[in-house]
C-alpha positions in Angstrom: 16.8 16.5 -3.0 16.5 19.9 -1.8 14.6 20.5 -5.5 12.4 18.0 -4.2 11.3 18.5 -0.7 10.8 22.1 -2.2 8.6 20.6 -4.9 6.6 18.1 -2.1 6.8 21.2 0.1 4.9 23.6 -2.5 2.4 21.4 -2.9 1.6 20.7 0.7 1.0 24.5 0.8 -0.9 24.4 -3.0 -3.8 21.6 -0.9 -3.8 22.7 2.3 -5.2 26.7 0.7 -7.1 25.3 -2.1 -8.9 22.9 1.0 -8.3 20.0 -1.3 -8.6 17.2 1.8 -11.2 18.5 3.1 -13.2 18.4 -0.3 -11.9 14.7 -0.9 -13.6 13.7 2.3 -16.7 15.5 1.2 -16.9 13.8 -1.5 -16.0 10.0 0.1 -18.2 11.1 2.3 -20.9 11.5 0.0 -19.8 8.7 -2.5 -20.3 6.5 1.1 -23.5 7.4 1.9 -25.0 6.6 -2.2 -23.3 3.2 -1.9 -25.2 2.2 1.2 -28.4 3.5 0.0 -27.5 1.2 -2.8 -27.0 -1.3 -0.7 -29.4 -1.2 1.6 -31.6 -1.0 -2.2 -30.9 -4.6 -2.7 -33.6 -7.3 -2.0 -34.4 -8.4 0.8 -32.1 -12.2 1.8 -32.9 -14.4 4.0 -28.9 -15.3 3.9 -27.1 -14.3 7.3 -23.7 -14.2 4.9 -25.6 -12.0 2.8 -27.0 -9.8 5.5 -23.7 -9.9 7.7 -21.4 -8.6 3.9 -23.7 -5.5 2.6 -23.0 -4.6 6.6 -19.1 -5.3 6.4 -19.3 -3.8 2.7 -21.1 -0.1 4.4 -19.2 -0.7 7.6 -16.0 -0.3 5.5 -16.7 2.4 3.9 -17.5 4.4 6.9 -13.9 3.3 7.8 -12.2 4.9 5.0 -13.6 8.0 5.9 -12.4 8.1 9.0 -9.2 6.7 8.6 -6.9 9.1 9.2 -3.9 8.0 7.4 
């Protein structure tokens, strides 16, 4: 197991140095914005279920970006 722990530590160290997590978060944020714009561009509907579903999709994208685990 010591080899696995060393590898894991090295991988985490490299990830921190490369700012991989932050860059991934920024990319995910941009994709969430694009998705929200695409949802907003859908044709108007009078169906309440469709409206709630669209909002739920946008909310889900934001929750995924803000999560910490």
